[in-house]
Every structure is written in structure tokens, then in C-alpha cells.
Backbone as CSV, one residue per row, in Angstrom:
resi,resn,N_x,N_y,N_z,CA_x,CA_y,CA_z,C_x,C_y,C_z
1,MET,-81.939,-1.675,-44.223,-80.519,-1.373,-44.319,-79.699,-2.318,-43.444
2,GLU,-80.227,-2.596,-42.252,-79.508,-3.478,-41.334,-79.462,-4.910,-41.852
3,LEU,-80.515,-5.325,-42.542,-80.561,-6.671,-43.107,-79.533,-6.822,-44.222
4,ILE,-79.348,-5.791,-45.023,-78.365,-5.826,-46.101,-76.957,-5.924,-45.525
5,LEU,-76.703,-5.181,-44.459,-75.395,-5.241,-43.806,-75.129,-6.643,-43.264
6,LEU,-76.135,-7.266,-42.663,-75.989,-8.624,-42.149,-75.717,-9.609,-43.277
7,CYS,-76.399,-9.435,-44.403,-76.183,-10.333,-45.550,-74.754,-10.224,-46.070
8,PHE,-74.263,-9.011,-46.205,-72.899,-8.837,-46.694,-71.861,-9.301,-45.681
9,LYS,-72.185,-9.171,-44.412,-71.298,-9.636,-43.354,-71.156,-11.157,-43.420
10,LEU,-72.272,-11.847,-43.574,-72.240,-13.304,-43.669,-71.577,-13.772,-44.967
11,LEU,-71.814,-13.035,-46.033,-71.186,-13.368,-47.309,-69.664,-13.210,-47.224
12,GLY,-69.205,-12.145,-46.612,-67.773,-11.929,-46.444,-67.137,-12.979,-45.556
13,ALA,-67.842,-13.364,-44.494,-67.311,-14.413,-43.616,-67.236,-15.742,-44.345
14,GLY,-68.221,-16.036,-45.151,-68.195,-17.280,-45.921,-67.076,-17.305,-46.943
15,LEU,-66.855,-16.187,-47.610,-65.765,-16.124,-48.581,-64.405,-16.196,-47.898
16,SER,-64.302,-15.653,-46.697,-63.036,-15.742,-45.965,-62.766,-17.160,-45.485
17,ALA,-63.818,-17.920,-45.273,-63.656,-19.292,-44.800,-63.114,-20.222,-45.887
18,ILE,-63.068,-19.762,-47.126,-62.520,-20.580,-48.210,-61.040,-20.885,-47.963
19,SER,-60.360,-19.987,-47.275,-58.939,-20.214,-46.997,-58.718,-21.451,-46.133
20,LEU,-59.705,-21.851,-45.358,-59.562,-23.037,-44.516,-59.470,-24.304,-45.358
21,SER,-60.213,-24.373,-46.447,-60.133,-25.559,-47.300,-58.789,-25.597,-48.031
22,GLY,-58.288,-24.456,-48.430,-56.969,-24.411,-49.069,-55.870,-24.836,-48.121
23,SER,-56.025,-24.489,-46.874,-55.041,-24.903,-45.876,-55.083,-26.414,-45.662
24,GLY,-56.268,-26.987,-45.687,-56.382,-28.434,-45.560,-55.692,-29.162,-46.704
25,VAL,-55.838,-28.649,-47.891,-55.147,-29.228,-49.050,-53.633,-29.076,-48.894
26,GLY,-53.202,-27.916,-48.412,-51.773,-27.670,-48.207,-51.161,-28.613,-47.195
27,ILE,-51.876,-28.900,-46.118,-51.380,-29.836,-45.109,-51.275,-31.231,-45.696
28,GLY,-52.247,-31.608,-46.508,-52.178,-32.903,-47.178,-50.985,-33.011,-48.108
29,VAL,-50.681,-31.952,-48.818,-49.527,-31.944,-49.722,-48.219,-32.040,-48.941
30,VAL,-48.142,-31.342,-47.810,-46.925,-31.383,-46.988,-46.650,-32.802,-46.501
31,PHE,-47.665,-33.455,-45.962,-47.429,-34.784,-45.416,-47.316,-35.850,-46.501
32,ALA,-47.927,-35.637,-47.658,-47.715,-36.555,-48.775,-46.266,-36.478,-49.249
33,GLY,-45.741,-35.260,-49.323,-44.332,-35.095,-49.687,-43.404,-35.696,-48.652
34,PHE,-43.797,-35.578,-47.384,-42.998,-36.179,-46.313,-42.949,-37.697,-46.444
35,LEU,-44.083,-38.317,-46.707,-44.110,-39.779,-46.830,-43.327,-40.256,-48.047
36,ILE,-43.417,-39.527,-49.140,-42.648,-39.904,-50.336,-41.148,-39.772,-50.066
37,ALA,-40.755,-38.664,-49.443,-39.334,-38.462,-49.143,-38.836,-39.481,-48.123
38,LEU,-39.672,-39.832,-47.164,-39.281,-40.814,-46.147,-39.128,-42.198,-46.746
39,SER,-39.971,-42.535,-47.713,-39.836,-43.849,-48.341,-38.585,-43.933,-49.222
40,ARG,-38.127,-42.809,-49.723,-36.912,-42.814,-50.536,-35.639,-42.687,-49.695
41,ASN,-35.728,-41.994,-48.560,-34.561,-41.759,-47.704,-34.902,-42.070,-46.246
42,PRO,-35.003,-43.331,-45.872,-35.406,-43.634,-44.492,-34.378,-43.218,-43.438
43,LYS,-33.121,-43.087,-43.828,-32.105,-42.710,-42.835,-32.183,-41.233,-42.443
44,ASP,-32.848,-40.405,-43.232,-32.985,-38.974,-42.950,-34.322,-38.648,-42.275
45,GLU,-34.847,-39.590,-41.507,-36.189,-39.423,-40.942,-36.296,-38.199,-40.037
46,LYS,-35.335,-37.985,-39.181,-35.413,-36.871,-38.227,-35.395,-35.522,-38.947
47,LYS,-34.528,-35.384,-39.937,-34.439,-34.137,-40.699,-35.729,-33.891,-41.495
48,LEU,-36.257,-34.953,-42.119,-37.476,-34.810,-42.907,-38.677,-34.483,-42.025
49,LEU,-38.720,-35.087,-40.840,-39.824,-34.800,-39.930,-39.786,-33.358,-39.460
50,THR,-38.600,-32.842,-39.232,-38.462,-31.433,-38.842,-39.002,-30.518,-39.936
51,TYR,-38.646,-30.802,-41.172,-39.132,-29.990,-42.285,-40.645,-30.126,-42.454
52,ALA,-41.166,-31.333,-42.278,-42.606,-31.546,-42.428,-43.375,-30.805,-41.342
53,LEU,-42.874,-30.838,-40.117,-43.564,-30.130,-39.038,-43.494,-28.619,-39.222
54,LEU,-42.388,-28.130,-39.755,-42.278,-26.705,-40.054,-43.276,-26.301,-41.144
55,GLY,-43.373,-27.114,-42.183,-44.348,-26.844,-43.238,-45.776,-26.916,-42.726
56,PHE,-46.041,-27.877,-41.844,-47.371,-27.987,-41.247,-47.702,-26.748,-40.424
57,ALA,-46.742,-26.286,-39.621,-46.984,-25.129,-38.760,-47.252,-23.872,-39.586
58,LEU,-46.498,-23.673,-40.652,-46.707,-22.489,-41.489,-48.037,-22.545,-42.232
59,THR,-48.408,-23.740,-42.680,-49.684,-23.892,-43.374,-50.847,-23.699,-42.409
60,GLU,-50.716,-24.238,-41.214,-51.768,-24.087,-40.210,-51.882,-22.630,-39.756
61,ALA,-50.773,-21.916,-39.738,-50.822,-20.500,-39.364,-51.642,-19.701,-40.362
62,SER,-51.519,-20.026,-41.630,-52.327,-19.313,-42.624,-53.810,-19.622,-42.438
63,ALA,-54.139,-20.838,-42.028,-55.532,-21.173,-41.746,-56.040,-20.400,-40.538
64,LEU,-55.208,-20.261,-39.525,-55.629,-19.516,-38.342,-55.807,-18.032,-38.642
65,PHE,-54.984,-17.486,-39.543,-55.177,-16.098,-39.951,-56.512,-15.935,-40.679
66,GLY,-56.833,-16.886,-41.541,-58.121,-16.848,-42.233,-59.288,-16.955,-41.268
67,LEU,-59.161,-17.827,-40.269,-60.213,-17.971,-39.265,-60.346,-16.701,-38.421
68,MET,-59.223,-16.051,-38.153,-59.262,-14.796,-37.404,-60.022,-13.728,-38.193
69,ILE,-59.820,-13.685,-39.496,-60.539,-12.728,-40.337,-62.036,-13.015,-40.316
70,VAL,-62.391,-14.307,-40.351,-63.808,-14.671,-40.284,-64.425,-14.169,-38.981
71,PHE,-63.744,-14.391,-37.869,-64.284,-13.952,-36.584,-64.321,-12.430,-36.475
72,LEU,-63.340,-11.759,-37.060,-63.381,-10.295,-37.054,-64.556,-9.766,-37.857
73,ILE,-64.832,-10.407,-38.973,-65.976,-9.963,-39.783,-67.283,-10.222,-39.041
74,LEU,-67.416,-11.393,-38.420,-68.687,-11.739,-37.775,-68.920,-10.964,-36.484
75,PHE,-67.886,-10.826,-35.672,-68.095,-10.260,-34.341,-67.408,-8.904,-34.138
76,GLY,-66.853,-8.331,-35.173,-66.122,-7.085,-35.030,-66.998,-5.850,-34.970
77,PHE,-68.181,-5.932,-35.524,-69.048,-4.740,-35.567,-70.074,-4.771,-34.473
């Protein structure tokens, strides 16, 4: 019974870790959009950088929430 619980615990942690790869893709999309916008509007660099950093922070926060769930599953019981 304990082995089955461990298997499901590891399976749940692995499935929760999928959110980390999605966050990596999201960060890439944010900075790709930033570079495209910067190449079209170089005079708005400060405003665009502010928006890019805000998008990065929100995307990274979702990754940290996913990582927190992984750690709760692994070490919570």
C-alpha cells in the first residue's frame, strides 16, 4: 500500500512539473515579442522594457506556483 502511495505521489509531482516547461515557453514568447516591438519602435524602449519585465514576472510567478505544488506533493505528507 505504501509503495502505491509513493508511485502516485511521484506521478503527481511529475505531472505538476509540466507547468515549468510551459512557463519557459511563455518567457520566450514575452521576450520575442519585446524584441520585435523594440525593432519596430526603438524610441519606446523604456516603456517596452517595463511591459516585458512585467510579463516576465507574471510568467515566472506561475512557474513558481507550479514548483510549489511539486514540493507540496513530494514533501507535504
